[in-house]
VOKOLKE-359461 format. One line per field, with one value per residue (C-alpha): residue number from 1; y, x, z. Coordinates in pm, whole numbers, plus 50000, padded with zeros to 5 digits. Each point is the difference from the previous one (the first is absolute). Layout:
REM residues N
i = NUM,... $
c2 = Y,... $
c1 = X,... $
c3 = Z,... $
END
This chain:
REM residues 492
i = 1,2,3,4,5,6,7,8,9,10,11,12,13,14,15,16,17,18,19,20,21,22,23,24,25,26,27,28,29,30,31,32,33,34,35,36,37,38,39,40,41,42,43,44,45,46,47,48,49,50,51,52,53,54,55,56,57,58,59,60,61,62,63,64,65,66,67,68,69,70,71,72,73,74,75,76,77,78,79,80,81,82,83,84,85,86,87,88,89,90,91,92,93,94,95,96,97,98,99,100,101,102,103,104,105,106,107,108,109,110,111,112,113,114,115,116,117,118,119,120,121,122,123,124,125,126,127,128,129,130,131,132,133,134,135,136,137,138,139,140,141,142,143,144,145,146,147,148,149,150,151,152,153,154,155,156,157,158,159,160,161,162,163,164,165,166,167,168,169,170,171,172,173,174,175,176,177,178,179,180,181,182,183,184,185,186,187,188,189,190,191,192,193,194,195,196,197,198,199,200,201,202,203,204,205,206,207,208,209,210,211,212,213,214,215,216,217,218,219,220,221,222,223,224,225,226,227,228,229,230,231,232,233,234,235,236,237,238,239,240,241,242,243,244,245,246,247,248,249,250,251,252,253,254,255,256,257,258,259,260,261,262,263,264,265,266,267,268,269,270,271,272,273,274,275,276,277,278,279,280,281,282,283,284,285,286,287,288,289,290,291,292,293,294,295,296,297,298,299,300,301,302,303,304,305,306,307,308,309,310,311,312,313,314,315,316,317,318,319,320,321,322,323,324,325,326,327,328,329,330,331,332,333,334,335,336,337,338,339,340,341,342,343,344,345,346,347,348,349,350,351,352,353,354,355,356,357,358,359,360,361,362,363,364,365,366,367,368,369,370,371,372,373,374,375,376,377,378,379,380,381,382,383,384,385,386,387,388,389,390,391,392,393,394,395,396,397,398,399,400,401,402,403,404,405,406,407,408,409,410,411,412,413,414,415,416,417,418,419,420,421,422,423,424,425,426,427,428,429,430,431,432,433,434,435,436,437,438,439,440,441,442,443,444,445,446,447,448,449,450,451,452,453,454,455,456,457,458,459,460,461,462,463,464,465,466,467,468,469,470,471,472,473,474,475,476,477,478,479,480,481,482,483,484,485,486,487,488,489,490,491,492 $
c2 = 51830,50356,50146,49801,50161,49856,50175,50326,49920,49947,49679,50029,49818,49873,49670,49967,49706,49895,49739,49626,49888,49759,49871,50351,50192,50214,49848,50176,49792,50145,49965,50211,49969,50298,49996,50224,50171,49831,50323,50214,49778,50196,49826,49983,49904,49702,49692,49714,49739,49683,49675,49623,50130,50244,49735,49760,50224,50106,49626,49962,50294,49855,49634,50184,50245,49714,49815,50274,50150,49645,49982,50368,49975,50062,50318,50126,49916,50123,50313,50079,49918,50252,50283,49942,50052,50291,50183,49904,50217,50261,50007,49946,50306,49962,49609,50035,50299,49748,49752,50293,50092,49636,49830,50264,49915,50328,50137,49901,49664,49987,50119,49728,49757,50101,49963,49655,49899,50164,49780,49680,50099,50069,49683,49728,50252,49854,49628,49991,49942,49724,49719,49672,49693,49633,49752,49707,49681,49742,49608,49876,50122,50064,50245,50360,50137,50354,50222,50302,50303,50078,50269,49865,50214,50221,50110,50170,50266,50085,50261,50181,50366,50077,50003,50075,50017,49780,49741,49966,50078,49729,49763,50143,50030,49673,49919,50158,49939,49614,50102,49933,50226,50147,50099,50214,50020,50295,50078,50183,50271,50086,49918,50353,49877,49675,50212,50250,49724,49885,50331,50012,49646,50093,50287,49751,49789,49718,49840,49994,49705,49941,50239,49991,50191,49895,50245,49917,50093,49735,49875,49891,49886,49668,49910,50150,49829,49672,50048,50051,49669,49754,50117,49738,50266,50132,49786,50158,50210,50255,50162,50224,50022,49822,49649,49922,50184,49799,49652,50056,50086,49689,49825,50146,49954,49613,49947,50046,49924,50326,50142,50192,50317,50080,50315,49960,50140,50059,50051,50097,49959,50224,49903,50200,49796,50144,50030,50211,50358,50168,50306,49843,49755,50297,50130,49679,49987,50338,49892,49668,50068,50321,50017,50053,50099,49600,49841,49805,49598,50010,50259,49917,49862,49886,50156,49722,50196,49801,50117,50171,50235,49998,50302,50223,49895,50079,50366,50077,49850,50215,50311,49956,49910,50364,50175,49880,49863,50259,49965,50154,50016,49841,50304,50212,49963,49979,49631,49664,49843,50093,49824,49647,49830,50056,49974,49632,50034,50222,49829,49676,50172,50144,49658,49824,50320,49973,49615,50046,50246,49766,49745,50204,50206,50322,50296,50199,50236,50052,49753,50198,50135,50350,50305,50019,49785,49667,49812,50141,49786,50160,49762,49740,49828,49739,49821,49710,49818,49639,49747,49932,50334,50071,50241,49659,49797,50182,50260,50316,50180,50338,50250,49768,49841,49777,49905,49640,49987,49622,49840,49768,49954,49703,50142,50314,49714,49821,50292,50108,49661,49924,50181,49824,50247,50058,50314,50254,49978,50224,49993,50240,49823,50042,49671,49810,49644,50143,50139,49658,49814,50244,50048,49631,49917,50271,49848,50278,50071,50304,50125,50326,49984,50333,50139,50125,50041,49703,50070,49989,49967,49728,49779,49732,50115,49756,49779,49683,49817,50180,50295,49904,49784,50103,50268,50399,50204,49866,49731,49778,50191,49937,49616,50051,50069,49759,49597,49773,49775,49719,49891,49674,49979,49647,49813,50205 $
c1 = 51145,49927,49818,49683,49631,49737,49719,50183,50299,50321,50205,50367,50171,50305,49778,49833,50092,49825,50231,50018,50302,50131,50386,50029,49938,49698,49851,49720,49808,49838,49642,49894,49701,49815,49941,49739,49899,49685,49856,49972,50102,50296,50304,50285,50243,50088,50163,50221,49774,50199,49963,50089,50329,50091,49862,50264,50259,49934,49992,50329,50153,49839,50175,50344,49977,49904,50330,50183,49682,49959,50350,50044,50047,49642,50163,50051,49640,49913,50153,49855,49691,50028,50107,49694,49773,50192,49957,49620,49948,50215,49784,49644,49817,50090,49918,49678,49884,50121,49727,49737,50051,49954,49792,49797,50030,49987,50345,50033,49913,50248,50234,49937,50044,50366,50102,49818,50171,50322,49992,50021,50324,50149,49805,50197,50319,50000,49888,50223,50264,49809,49956,50119,50012,49999,50253,49791,50136,50105,49895,50327,50348,50142,49755,49927,49693,49957,49699,50058,49773,50060,49832,49774,50087,49833,49654,49728,49808,49648,49852,49668,49897,49867,50317,50221,50308,49938,49921,50319,50208,49831,50107,50344,50138,49934,50142,50319,50055,50012,50244,49739,50003,49670,49781,49730,49667,49795,49628,49926,49821,50302,50320,50148,50082,50185,50221,50085,50090,50253,50155,50050,50101,50300,50066,50017,50252,49747,50232,49895,49771,49887,49693,49824,49659,49846,49635,49779,49607,49747,50001,50379,49945,49877,50306,50267,49828,49991,50414,50026,49855,50124,50355,50191,50244,49766,49968,49703,49712,49852,49665,49724,49660,49709,49954,49868,50345,50183,49869,50062,50401,49945,49949,50293,50253,49901,50157,50322,49932,50093,49965,49711,49867,49645,49838,49645,49652,49848,49624,50085,49730,49949,49775,49897,49877,49752,50239,50233,50104,49780,50202,50351,49814,49870,50361,50123,49732,50101,50345,49982,49703,50076,50423,50100,49659,49906,50267,50180,50038,49945,49707,49706,49710,49738,49878,49851,49826,49841,49635,50068,50148,49953,49796,50241,50311,49808,49906,50337,50199,49780,50107,50322,50013,49817,50236,50337,50012,50072,50012,50203,50361,50262,50202,49776,50080,49678,49903,49978,49844,50175,49839,49979,50251,49759,49672,49967,50032,49711,49793,50044,49929,49687,49895,50025,49829,49714,49973,49986,49735,49806,49948,49934,50295,49953,50270,50105,50252,50160,49884,50136,50254,50165,49933,50396,50056,49891,50287,49887,49730,49809,50092,49702,49813,49756,49776,49729,50254,50024,50205,49858,50087,50308,50196,50020,50077,50268,50274,49895,50343,49849,49787,49735,49881,49764,49844,49814,49839,50062,49881,50264,50365,49982,49788,50274,50271,49829,49928,50350,50168,49754,50213,50238,50251,50190,50256,49899,49704,49926,49789,49850,49963,50092,49905,50330,49892,49807,50318,50248,49668,49958,50331,50065,49696,50066,50124,50261,50324,50009,49758,49962,49839,49867,50204,49934,50329,50216,50318,50341,50329,50079,49712,49931,49755,49804,49643,49892,49777,49983,50122,50345,50365,50261,50061,50177,50175,50132,50280,49772,49978,50414,49888,49844,50310,50234,50080,50048,50264,50140,50398,50109,50377,50099,50348,50084 $
c3 = 48229,50116,50300,50009,50113,50207,50118,49892,50275,49823,50107,49986,49724,50226,50082,49674,49733,49709,49882,50136,50203,49843,50138,50113,49752,49903,49679,49805,49761,49628,50159,50346,50198,50189,50382,50095,50337,50115,50129,49700,49739,49907,49807,50269,49712,49770,50111,49781,49921,50053,49852,49993,49886,50244,50285,49879,49966,50392,50110,49824,50197,50320,49908,49936,50300,50233,50069,50121,50173,50213,50056,50147,50400,50162,50197,49645,49880,50346,49897,49661,50099,50311,49772,49782,50311,50054,49679,50009,50315,49878,49685,50194,49896,49638,49983,50201,49710,49740,50105,50120,49582,49883,50270,50076,50428,50244,50004,50389,49926,49715,50256,50244,49734,49912,50356,50003,49678,50119,50328,49790,49885,50343,50172,49724,49974,50369,49929,49736,50304,50171,49738,50187,49923,50218,50101,50070,50243,49750,50030,49956,50189,49615,49894,50038,49881,49908,49869,49794,49856,49684,49787,49737,49725,49755,50151,49786,50165,49880,50178,50017,49998,50336,50197,49679,50254,50327,49787,49816,50313,50180,49760,49888,50328,50046,49706,50014,50353,49900,49683,49768,49705,49887,49667,50092,49812,50132,49906,49678,50252,50219,49865,50067,50366,49914,49775,50262,50236,49716,49972,50396,49998,49730,50262,50285,49818,49895,49764,49589,49950,50343,49958,49679,49941,49661,49962,49713,49921,50076,49611,50150,50306,49883,49758,50294,50291,49808,49919,50385,50084,49712,49988,50165,50114,50276,50286,50182,49913,50308,49869,50190,49806,49916,50076,49646,49869,50292,49858,49633,50128,50214,49653,49812,50317,50031,49621,50160,50396,50123,50378,50035,50235,49934,50164,49859,50031,50361,50163,50324,50273,50296,50278,50255,50279,50284,50237,49790,50085,49737,49969,49959,49746,49780,50012,49854,49727,49898,49992,49851,49741,49872,49953,49641,49932,50094,49729,50206,50033,50353,50021,50150,49746,50224,50370,50229,50277,50270,50046,50394,49868,49577,50063,50174,49833,49657,50128,50095,49714,49808,50175,50003,49606,49924,50276,49960,49621,49749,49580,49794,49817,50148,50042,50218,50346,50101,49816,50122,49735,49644,49675,49871,49800,49709,49872,49988,50357,50062,49779,50222,50322,49805,49891,50375,50155,49696,50042,50404,49987,49771,50250,50301,50133,50114,49905,50357,49832,49684,49712,49691,49767,50167,49778,50044,49632,49888,50211,50311,50233,50314,50338,50029,50236,50008,50218,49937,49862,49899,49913,49686,49867,49752,50269,50234,49765,49806,50077,49937,50035,50040,50263,50056,50363,49989,50381,50071,50331,50183,50316,50111,50037,49806,49682,49987,49955,49774,49750,50063,49867,49750,49732,49776,50129,50273,50033,50321,50259,50288,50279,50315,50334,50379,50082,50072,49918,49700,49855,50020,49843,49713,49905,50008,49769,49746,49683,49907,50002,50234,50247,50146,50326,50145,49720,49681,49840,50030,49706,50171,49899,50281,49931,49722,49784,49759,49959,50009,49757,49641,50171,49907,50125,50174,50247,49953,50242,50352,50075,49787,49716,49875,50000,49702,49789,50151,49923,50287,49884,50204,50013,50142,50069,50034,50078,50296 $
END
């Protein structure tokens, strides 16, 4: 395709692709779907609308490439992943601009995502050479017992729009390091990042068929998803997205008993105890809540503030929101809050605010759409919030911070744990005994103590309850793509 324009700024065509990537070839379909800039509504371009046939072809290509890739020495797989990482860093600025164009997040955040995204390729390039088996002492003299770790096979990778690059590399880096091949189905709102990664994968020497991408419209998503979850050549599914969609994919996967990893919805609590350093808590709250305009799975969704410091926290939090957050186009340097992904997302924020106010909540700051356009919303802070309001029962996925006042530690923990999901949780305290108690009692997969940003390549990412299955990143992430084989040598 020719140069694409976003917010009147041209994106280079060097990394822009409009076809699917199947078996190392760019495949264009008869139908195409538009990708829009959420800030302006402008069409960025049209991308091939892959369907069930293209999905099956991609699965076959991945299966055919799997034997050679899995047998490649770990050092070779490591070198290819390392080169892919280096190319991402060399093209960091252009990759970031693609994210800002199709996702809307501020360019600085997009640049941070690319560094974070590339770090998974670097990390798993290193982990590829550390997939160790075991020798187990046998119970009989004439036997030797070995444990081998081998790739599971073809992995279907289904990713969301909010981190269109990082959610791919966090999965694909581990899969390729383990010796698996992949078929990626990116979100329909943000396919350009996945395709740009495909171009760089080709340049890095990732063999044909090892990394495949099947972009598709919302209308084709169900058909493509069903193929990826039911095709017997697919051995593993890794999905990041809503809990409701995750349950549908689990049902599909059950038919052929596929391995699954699920990083599903969150409803993160952020507890501020009386012993907390309020200024640090406000800084952590700002970072945790408003990154990507509140559109991350680990964004705080409920603020629980103890009565002794409640008023001070709310006052300082409101001032910080008004002073430090700037709504605008993601390409503008001063912007910290870009648009929401679409109008449906804005309507959900409005619905939650209206419901809360109708039940007695007060708007401290924000509360309405921003004058910049239909997908922009003011960073909003609510007080006098109760656990009966929608904003404390559902994940908002937008720039809304509801504050609940509480009395005791036990009350806060009970409110935090009342949710049926448990991805991330945060709390601020300077009481060592309380820190241990609460960290152990929170029913979440990840806990930030006096810290609002916790994601890191070295650390296991994932949740409990209906927030998912398995872990990504860290030394544990590669285990999701490995089978354990027991070998008994007898007659010795």
